[in-house]
C-alpha positions as CSV (number, residue, x, y, z in Angstrom):
1,X,124.7,29.4,211.3
2,X,123.7,25.7,211.2
3,X,127.0,25.0,209.1
4,X,129.2,26.7,211.8
5,X,127.4,24.8,214.7
6,X,127.8,21.6,212.7
7,X,131.7,22.3,212.2
8,X,131.9,23.1,215.9
9,X,130.4,19.9,216.9
10,X,132.6,18.0,214.5
11,X,135.6,19.5,215.9
12,X,134.6,18.5,219.5
13,X,133.8,15.0,218.3
14,X,137.1,14.5,217.0
15,X,139.7,12.9,219.4
16,X,142.4,15.3,220.7
17,X,145.0,13.6,218.6
18,X,143.1,14.0,215.3
19,X,142.7,17.8,216.0
20,X,146.4,18.0,216.4
21,X,147.1,16.1,213.2
22,X,144.9,18.6,211.5
23,X,146.5,21.7,212.8
24,X,150.1,20.0,212.0
25,X,148.8,19.2,208.2
26,X,147.7,23.1,207.8
27,X,150.9,24.2,209.4
28,X,153.0,21.9,206.9
29,X,151.0,23.3,203.9
30,X,151.6,26.8,204.9
31,X,155.3,26.0,205.3
32,X,155.4,24.4,201.9
33,X,154.2,27.6,200.2
34,X,157.1,30.0,199.2
35,X,156.8,33.6,198.4
36,X,158.8,35.6,196.1
37,X,158.6,39.6,195.8
38,X,159.4,41.6,192.9
39,X,159.9,45.3,192.8
40,X,159.0,46.7,189.5
41,X,159.8,50.1,188.1
42,X,157.0,50.7,185.4
43,X,157.1,53.9,183.2
44,X,153.6,54.9,182.3
45,X,153.0,56.6,179.1
46,X,151.8,59.2,177.8
47,X,152.4,60.9,181.2
48,X,156.0,59.7,181.5
49,X,155.8,58.9,185.2
50,X,157.5,56.1,186.9
51,X,155.7,54.2,189.6
52,X,157.2,51.4,191.8
53,X,154.9,48.5,191.7
54,X,155.2,45.5,194.4
55,X,154.5,42.1,193.1
56,X,154.1,39.2,195.7
57,X,153.8,35.8,194.3
58,X,153.0,32.9,196.5
59,X,153.6,29.3,195.2
60,X,154.1,25.8,196.0
61,X,155.8,22.9,194.2
62,X,152.9,22.6,191.8
63,X,151.3,26.1,191.0
64,X,150.9,29.6,191.7
65,X,148.8,30.1,194.8
66,X,148.2,33.8,195.1
67,X,149.3,37.2,193.6
68,X,149.3,40.7,195.5
69,X,150.2,43.7,193.7
70,X,150.9,46.7,196.0
71,X,149.4,44.5,198.8
72,X,146.1,44.1,197.0
73,X,145.2,40.6,196.2
74,X,144.5,39.6,192.6
75,X,141.4,37.6,192.8
76,X,141.9,36.1,189.5
77,X,145.0,35.4,187.6
78,X,146.3,33.1,185.0
79,X,149.6,31.7,184.4
80,X,151.0,30.7,180.8
81,X,154.4,29.6,180.8
82,X,156.5,32.2,182.5
83,X,153.8,35.0,182.5
84,X,151.3,36.0,185.0
85,X,148.3,37.8,183.7
86,X,145.8,39.6,185.9
87,X,143.7,42.9,186.3
88,X,143.7,45.3,189.2
89,X,141.5,48.4,189.1
90,X,140.8,48.2,185.2
91,X,144.6,47.9,184.6
92,X,145.4,44.8,182.8
93,X,148.7,43.4,184.0
94,X,151.3,41.0,182.8
95,X,154.4,39.8,184.5
96,X,156.9,37.9,182.9
97,X,158.7,36.1,185.9
98,X,161.6,34.8,183.7
99,X,162.5,38.1,182.0
100,X,161.5,40.0,185.1
101,X,159.5,42.6,183.1
102,X,156.1,44.3,183.9
103,X,153.7,45.4,181.2
104,X,150.3,46.8,181.7
105,X,147.5,48.7,179.8
106,X,145.0,50.9,181.5
107,X,142.0,50.4,179.1
108,X,143.8,52.1,176.2
109,X,144.4,55.4,178.2
110,X,147.9,54.6,179.3
111,X,150.4,51.9,179.0
112,X,153.5,50.9,181.1
113,X,156.7,48.9,180.5
114,X,159.3,48.3,183.1
115,X,161.9,46.0,184.6
116,X,161.5,44.0,188.1
117,X,164.2,43.1,190.3
118,X,163.7,40.4,193.0
119,X,163.6,41.8,196.6
């Protein structure tokens, strides 16, 4: 609570012009961020079922900022060349952005392979 109070006091102490500049900087940072959405048709074996998976990747000019799979944020992910690796609900997922492919492994119980298309 003390931190929140300190932040509120600091915000009040800043001149109005400085507060406006901070808001513009945040807006510019949000605008610099771009998003790509991939729709992947993943075939899961051994059940032979097809699931449509939606992957949203937010990035700026320097790096990938966020990854969402089916609307759920991937809290940790790694980027190696063209591949994004993450895990969601015990499913280890790899998305090759250049080849537009999906592959995943559900703890050895099921695997999936599929193609992705940019939405």
